[in-house]
N, C-alpha and C positions, 0 to 999 in steps of 0.2 A: 129338292134339297141340293145345295151346292157340293160339288166335288171337293173335298178337303184332303183328299190323299192322291198320291201320284205326282207325275211331273207337271200336271197342269195347275197344281195348287198354287195360289197366290198368297204371299204373306204381307200384311199390312204393317208398316213400321211407323210408329208416332213420330211426328215431326220434330218433337223436342229431343228424340234420341239421336237425330242425324246432325246435331249442332256439334261444332268443334269442342265445346266445353264438355259435352257428354262423352265424346270419344276419348278424351284425354284421361288416363287413369290417374286417380288420386292415391299418392303414396304417403302414409303416415306411419311413424314408428310406433311399435307397440310399447306398452308400459314396461315390459321387460328389457326392451332394448334401450329405453331412456334411463332405466335404473342402473345398468351397467356401463353407461357412457362415461369416460374419463376424459377430462380436459388435461391435456398434456401441458407440462411446464417446460419452459426453456432451462438450459443449464444455469444461466444467470439468475433466474427467478428461484431455482431451488437453492443455489448458493446464498442468496439474500435471505430466504426464509430460514435456512439453517443458521446463518449468522445471527439474525435477530432472535432466534430461540436461545442463543448463548447469553444469558443475562449478564454475566460478568463483563463480556466483551461489549455488550451494548451500553452498560453504565460506564465503562472506560471510554468508549468512544464520545458519549456525551460530555464526560469531564475533560477529555482532551480538546474537543471543539470549543468548550467553554474557556480554557485556558488559552487556546489560540486566539479566539475573539478578543479575549481581554488583552492579549499581547499586541495584536496587530491593529485592532480597532480602538482599544482603549489608549494605546500610546498616542494615537492622533488626537484624542478628545480630552487627554489629561491636561491639567493646568500647566505642569512643568515639563520641561524637555530634560533629556539625560544630562546635558551640560549646564543647566541652570543653576546658579548659586542663590538659594532662597533667602539666606540670611538667618535661618534657624539651624544652628550648629548642634550636632549630637542630640537631636530631639527624639524621644521614644515614639512608637506608633501612636498616631492620633487621627482625628477626622481630616485634619488639614494634610497630614503626611501619613497615609495608612501604613507604610512600612518604615516610618521614622527617617531621619537624615543622618548623614555621616559628619565627620569633624569639620569639613569644609562648608557644608550646608547643601550639598546635593540631595535631591529627593530620592530616597532609595526605591520608592514604588516606580518612578520613571526609570531608574537604572535596571530595575529587575525586568520591566517590560521590554526595554531595549535588549537586554541580555537574552531573554527568551526568543526575541526575533532573530537574533544572530545565531544562537545555538540550534534552533529549529531550522533555519535556513541552510546552515551546514549539514545538518542531518538529512534534510530532503535532497540536497544536492548530491550527497554521498549516495543515498539509496537509488537515485535516478541514474547517475553515471555507472555506479557498479552493477545495477541491474541490466542496463542496456549492454554494456561491454561484456559482462559475464554471460549473459543469456546468448548473445550472438556467438561468443567464443565457444561455449560449451555445446551450442547447437550445431556448429560446423564440425567440431570434433566428434561428437557422437553420431552424426549422420554419415560422415566420410570414413570414419574409423581407420584402420591401417596406420601407415606411417604418419599421415597428417595428424591423426589423433594423439599418437605418441609424442610428436614434437609440441603440439599445442598444450597437451596436459603437463608435460615436463616443464614447460615455461611457467604454467600456473603453479605447479608444485614448488618452483624456485621462488616465486613471489610469496608463497605461503610460508617458506622458511625463514623469511626475513623477520627480524625482530621489529614488530609493528610500531611500538611506541618510540623506540630509538630512532627508526628511519623517519618516522612522522615528525619527530622533533627536529632533526637535522633539516629536512625538507621544509618544515614549518618556519624554521629560522630564515631560511632562503626566501620563503615567501613574503616575509616582511610583516606578518600580523594581519594580512588581508584575509577576511573570513571566507571568501569564495575561493581563493587559492589554497587555503587550508582544506576546504572541501575537496578540491581536486586531488591534493595530496593523499588524503584518507581514501578517497575512491580508487586511486591508483594502487592502493595496497589491499583493498578489500573485494575487488572484482573477481579475483580467483576463487573465493569462496562460492560465489554465485555460479561461476562457470562450471564447477564440479557438480553442483546441484542440477543444473540445466543439462549437462552431458548425461547424467544418470537417467533423467527422465526421457530424453531424446533416444537414448539407447533402447529403452523398452518400447517406445513409440514406433520406431522405424520399421519394426517387424509386424506391425498391425496391418489388417487387411485394407484399410482405407489408403495407406501409403502404397501398398502393392497396386491398388486400383489406379491411383494417381499416376504411377509410373506406367502402367498399361495404357493409360489415356494420353500419354506423351508429354506429362508435366515435367518441367525442368527441375533441376536440383534446388535452385534458388527459390522457385515457387513452392516446392515441397517444404523447404526449411521454414520459410517466412509465412506461408499461407496455411500449412497444416501442423508442422511440428511445433513451432514457437507458440502459437495460440493455445494449443492443447497442453503445453508445459507451463502456462502462466499461473496455474494454481499454486504449484509449489514454489515458483519464482516470487510471486506476490507475497507469500508467507515469509520467505526469506528477506524480501525487501523491508517488511515491517520490522524484522529483527534487526536489520542493518540500521534503521533509523535510531533505534534505541542504543545500539552499540556506537554509532557515530556521535551521538550526544555525549556519551560517556568518554570516548576518545577525545572529543574537542574539549571537554571539561578537564581532562587530564593534562592535555597540552597546554591549555590556558593556565591551569594551576601550576604547572612547572615553568611558565613563562615562555613557551614556544608557540603559543596559540594567538588568539586575538589580542591586540595591544590597544593601549589608550592612544587617541582619545575615544576610540570605539570600545565597546565592553561585550562581555558575554556572561553567561551564568557561572562558568568555570573561573573567569577572571574575577567576578565579584567575590566568589568564595575564597580565591587565593588572596585578594587584596584585604579582605576583612577577617582573616583567620586569627589575626592577633587581637581582634576586638570582641572575641567570644565572651570574655569575662565582663567587659565593660559596656559594650553596646552589641549584645547578641543578636539583635534584629538584623544587623547588617549581614550576618553570616548564615542565619538559619532560613530566612526568607528565599534567597536564591538556591540554597540547598534543598529546601522544600519543593521548589519548582522542578528542579533536576529529578528528583525522586518520582514526583507525580507524573512528569512527562515519560520517564522511562518505564514506570510500572504500567501505565495505561497502554502504551504502545505494545508491550509484551503481552498484555491480556488481550488486545485487539488481534495480535498475531495468533494467539491460541485460538480465538474464535474463528479466524479465517482458515486456520489449519483444519479444524473440525468441519467447517462449511465445505471446503473443497475435498474432504475425505470421500472417495467414491464408494466407500463401504457403508456410508450412511443410507438409512432407509428412504426409498423414493417417495416423494411427496406427491399426492394426488389432490386435485380440486374437490 
């Protein structure tokens, strides 16, 4: 009988057990682990999901995109240009002229499309210029604080005290009716609002742990401001930018209505309303169609701003996959 005990005992190992495949352990997650696995979403994904859950904002976005496509694409495809004289004077809305014509024979549909292009162009430029200048201004003031914060914010307060419409009217007269110069004038008066919002957000962010960690790792002031503070303040800044778009459209409309905005031969929605206010009783289509476009654009942008505000709200419930 062979000896199976003690130091002389030999153990036979099957050849299959010595292969590399057999020696490598196989790791599989248990059903419980798979059940509680959560796919994390980025901040942008969570913001988009919250925004698209805001039904009124989504509907407003669809309507606004449709209006912009109609204005910028339809203007190129439409039969008549803004300056064309069709020979059909004072015609009511029809298939040939959906928004009718004026006393000279201009197609009102072409005029409204061009007016929408100009008004939206002014509003977008105002929002972009005001947001860029105001965000940088407020971020620098909020980060450095002290005397620099005092000086920068007093300048912003001085701009805020100016009578906006009166100053814009005077500067708009100097601009000579050029729509992009009018946009620069309005932006030069509205950046202060954005700067105060950006400063408030930066003041709360500069005390966070990730800013202290960046300083400890040797990051410079400019890197901290533009790499960490400004991106984290974009939520509030973007919401205010959408509000600025709506405000800029109304300001441009007011200036054009008063005769200090866009001038002929170009046109805008405000200028169309101003030129055709005396035709309300005889040719109401000339007045109401551009007015309707102003209302639709302003309302949809405000509702989109509400949706963005709710989407960027950090108190919202976290979304899990």
